[in-house]
C-alpha positions in Angstrom: -22.6 -34.2 22.1 -19.3 -35.6 23.2 -17.2 -33.8 25.8 -14.5 -32.6 23.4 -17.1 -30.8 21.3 -18.8 -29.4 24.3 -15.5 -27.9 25.7 -14.6 -26.5 22.2 -18.0 -24.8 22.0 -17.8 -23.3 25.5 -14.2 -22.0 24.8 -15.3 -20.3 21.6 -18.3 -18.7 23.3 -16.0 -17.3 26.1 -13.6 -15.9 23.6 -16.4 -14.2 21.7 -17.8 -12.7 24.8 -14.3 -11.3 25.9 -13.7 -9.6 22.5 -10.0 -9.9 22.7 -8.2 -7.1 20.7 -7.2 -8.0 17.2 -3.6 -8.8 16.8 -1.7 -7.6 13.7 1.3 -9.2 12.2 4.3 -7.1 11.1 5.7 -8.8 8.0 9.5 -9.2 7.7 10.8 -6.8 5.1 14.3 -6.7 3.4 15.3 -3.4 1.8 17.9 -3.0 -0.8 19.2 0.2 -2.4 21.0 0.9 -5.7 21.6 3.8 -8.0 18.1 3.6 -9.4 16.1 3.2 -6.3 14.9 1.0 -3.5 13.6 -2.6 -3.6 11.5 -4.0 -0.7 10.8 -7.7 -0.3 8.0 -8.3 2.2 7.0 -11.8 3.4 3.2 -12.2 3.3 2.4 -15.9 3.2 -1.2 -16.7 2.5 -2.1 -13.3 1.1 -3.7 -13.3 -2.3 -3.5 -10.3 -4.6 -7.1 -9.4 -4.0 -6.5 -9.2 -0.3 -3.4 -7.0 -0.6 -3.4 -3.3 -0.2 -0.6 -0.8 -0.9 -1.1 2.9 -0.4 1.0 6.0 -0.5 -0.2 9.0 1.5 2.2 11.9 1.3 5.5 10.5 2.4 4.1 7.2 4.0 3.9 3.8 2.2 1.4 1.3 3.9 1.3 -2.3 3.2 -1.6 -4.4 4.5 -3.2 -7.7 3.7 -5.4 -10.5 5.0 -4.1 -14.1 4.9 -6.5 -16.9 4.1 -5.9 -19.8 6.4 -8.5 -22.4 6.1 -9.2 -25.8 7.8 -9.9 -28.9 5.9 -13.4 -29.3 4.5 -15.8 -30.5 7.2 -13.3 -29.8 10.0 -13.2 -27.1 12.6 -10.1 -26.5 14.6 -10.1 -26.9 18.4 -6.9 -25.0 18.9 -5.0 -22.7 16.6 -1.5 -21.2 17.2 -2.2 -18.3 14.7 -3.5 -15.3 16.6 -4.0 -13.1 13.6 -4.2 -13.3 9.8 -3.8 -9.5 9.2 -0.5 -8.0 8.1 0.3 -4.3 8.4 3.5 -2.3 8.0 4.2 1.4 7.2 7.4 3.1 5.9 8.3 6.8 5.7 9.6 7.6 2.2 12.5 9.9 1.5 12.0 13.0 -0.6 14.6 11.5 -3.0 12.1 8.8 -4.0 9.5 9.0 -6.7 6.2 7.9 -5.0 4.3 8.4 -8.3 6.2 5.5 -10.1 6.1 2.7 -7.5 5.6 -0.8 -8.9 4.8 -3.9 -7.1 4.5 -7.7 -7.8 3.4 -10.6 -5.6 4.9 -14.1 -6.1 4.9 -17.1 -3.8 3.9 -15.0 -0.8 6.7 -12.5 -1.3 5.7 -8.9 -2.3 8.3 -7.1 -4.3 8.0 -3.2 -4.3 10.3 -1.1 -6.4 10.5 2.6 -5.6 12.5 4.6 -8.1 14.7 7.6 -7.1 13.7 10.9 -8.7 15.7 11.5 -11.9 17.4 14.6 -10.4 18.9 12.8 -7.5 20.1 9.7 -9.5 23.9 9.6 -10.0 24.8 10.3 -13.6 28.0 10.2 -15.6 29.3 13.3 -17.1 31.1 13.0 -20.4 34.2 15.1 -20.7 35.0 16.5 -24.1 38.3 17.1 -25.5 38.9 20.9 -26.0 
C-alpha cells in the first residue's frame, strides 16, 4: 500500500472515531408576494425529487432534502470541501395563507413553492352599479 492511501485510510478512521456532528446546509431562498399569494424559490442543487421532503405542521413549512454527490466510478476522494449534503429550512406561515393548497415543483436544482392566500384575504374589486 502506498503512503498516500495509508494516510487517507488513517484520516478516515480517525474521523469515524470522533463522530463529528452532522452539518446541515440552509438553502438560499427568495420569497415573492403578489395579490394571490407567496412564491418561494429555494436553491437545492443535487437534490432529486425522491430525496426531497416538504411538510406543513400547523403554521410551519419545513423543507429538507439530501443531495447526491458522487465520485467518479472507481475513485474515492482523499479530501472533500463539502461538509454536508443535507439541506434543511423552516418557515412560519401567516394565518392569511392557505396551507392546504400549497403546490411545489423542482427544476434544475431550484424548488418553486406556491402558497396561495386564503380567498377571504385576497384583494378584490367591487363593481359599482349606477343607481
